[in-house]
N, C-alpha and C positions, 0 to 999 in steps of 0.2 A: 293747671291745664287750661282753665277758663280764661286766664290772663293771656296765655300764649294764643289761644284761638282769637280773643279779641284783638290783640296786637297784629296778627296776620290779616284779620278782616279790615282793620283800620288802614294798614299799608296798601292793601288791594284797592280800598275805596279811595285813598289819596292818589293812587297811581292813575285810576280811572279820571278823577278830576283834573289831574295835571295833563292828561292825554286828550281832554276833550278838544273839539274843533275850535280853533280861535276865530274870533269875529272882531270886527271894527278896528281894533288896535294893531291888527297884523294884516295889512291889505296886500302885502307883497309876498310872493313865493318863487323860489328858484328850484328847479329840479333837473335831474339828468336821468336818462333812461336808454335802453337798448331796444332796437326794433328787430323783430323777426322778419327775414325776407322769405315770403311763402313760396317763391319760386325755387329757391336753392335750399330751403330749410336751414339757413344760417343767420346768425345775428349780424346786423350791419353796424356801422360806426355809431357811437353814442350821440344822442341828441340832447340839446340843452334848451330848456323852455323857462320863460319868464312870464309870471302872471301878476296882474293887478286887480284886485277885487274892488270894483266901484261900489258894489252892494254885497250883502251876504249871499245873494243868489247869482250875481253876474260878475264874470272876471274877463278882462281883455288879456290876450295871451300873444306872445312873440316866441317863435321857435327858430332854432338854428341847427343844421346838421351838415357835416362835411365827410365825404368819403374820398380816399385816396388809395390807389393800388399801383404796383409795379411788377412787371414780369420781364425776365430776361432769358432769352433763348440762345443757346450756343450752337453754331453751325460749323462743322468741321469740313475742311477740304479733304480729298482722298489722295493718299500716297500712291507710289508706283504699284503697290500690291492691291490697290483699290480698298484699303482699309482707312478709316478715318485717321488723319494726321494731326496730332495735338499741336504742331507747330503752325499749322494753318487753320486759324480760328477766326470766325466771324461772329458778330453778335447782333441781335435785334432786341432793343429794349422798348418796352411799351409802358407808358405812364398815363394814368387816367385820374382826373379829379373832378368831383361834382359837389356843388353846394346848393342846398335848398333853404330858403328862408320862408317861414309861415307866419301869418298875421291873421288873428281871428278873435273869437270869444267863446266862453263856455258858460252854460247855464247849469247851476247847482240846485237840484231839487230839494224838497222838504228833507231836513238833515236830522240824522241822530247825532249823539254827542261826539263820537269819534268817526263816523262813516259820512262820506260826502260824495254821492254819486252825481254824474254830470253828463251832459252832451255838449259837443263842440262843433263849430264850423270854422275852417280855415281857408284863406287864399294862400297858395303856394307860388313862389317865384324861384326859379332855379337857373344856374348857369354852370357850365363845365368846359373842360378842354381835354384833348388827348395829344400826347406827344409820343413820336416814334423816332427812335434813333438807329441808324444802321452804321455798322463799322465792318468794312470788308464783307458785306452782305448784299445779296441780290434776291429779291423775293420771286417766287414762282406763281403765288396766287395771293389772295388777300387773307389766307389763313395764317394765324400766328405761328411763327417758326418754320413756315414752309418756304424755304429758300436755299440757295447755294452760296458757298464761300467763293467770293470774287475779290481779289486783291485790289484795294484802292476804291472799291464802291462804297461811298459813305454818303449819308443823307440824314437830313432832319425834317420830319413832317409834323405840322402843328394844325389841328382842326379845333373848332369851337362849337358849342351849342347853347341854346337858351331854352328855358321850360317854363310852363305856366300850368296851374292846376287849382282844383278844388278838393278839400277833405272834409269828410263827415265822420265823427268819432263819438264813441261812448266809453265812459270810464268811471273810476272812483279814486277817491283819496282815503286812506285809512291812517289816523293819527294814532300811532302806537306810543309816542312820547310827546312831551310838550313842544308844539310847533314842528314836529318832525313827522313826515308821513311817507308811507309807501302806497303804491297803487298799480293799476294795470289800465290799459286803453286798447280798444279795439276800433279799427276804422276802415273806411274804403275811400279811395281817392280817384279822381279823374285827372290825368296828367297828359300834356301835349309837350313834346320835345321837338324843337326845330334845328336842324343842321345848319350852321352858317358857314361852312366851308373853311378854307385855310390856305396854307401854301406849303410847298416842298422845296427845300434847299438841296439839290442833287449835285454833289461835287462842284459846288461854287455856282450852280445855275439855279435861279428861282423860278418855280413853276406854281401857277395859281391852281388851287383845287376848288371846284365849283360846289356849292351846297347840294347835299344829297337827298333832301326832302325832309319829311317830318314823320313823327310816330305818335299815336294816341294809345294809352292804356287806361283800362277801367277794370275794377274787380280784381285783376291779377296784381294790382299794387296794393291789396289789403295789408294792413300792418297790425302787428300785435306788440305792444311796448310794455316793458316792465320799468316801473319809475320809482324813484326815491327823491324826496325833495324836503325843503326847509321853508317855513313860513315866517316871515319877519315883518 
């Protein structure tokens, strides 16, 4: 019984030693994570983050996140009985793509063997585009899907935007195995997005779309991220 107890204790101790926070010889880390959108209470696209530990306490970090969505709305024409006619179908397709790149640094406080708490500051640069395609469709308003079936009414609308921001975050790494960690991060960001306008091609005629202004968000863009990474 004593031998078994000793063996279990030795294994636990060896696991703790193997899982300790790496230093010096492992200056790079690569991680992925999911961010919680606090406006819709849903997880957004995974983000990828690369870090370089210049010292035990300071790391430079580079992040990348890309979001893409597509929605298709079917618009039916009315038959002679004023019911939707499946043979008269128009569609409105909306596609949106946004990319954010972050560059910053993190400061890691006094460490325990497996736990590494930190604070971080990032500069954010973003760009995105929106595509809208009409096929036998004519809109009534700017609301998605609000329109009528119109034979031959086809269009392609493309607009773009740029963004800039600052992010402040706090988080931790927990090394549960050698060079492998999980963690969490909470943050606030200030973001400014500027609409750059675009153009519409309506049945062969090109129409310029003027920029619609800009928007600034703070606080509402708080993020909560669940992370898992590898240090090498």
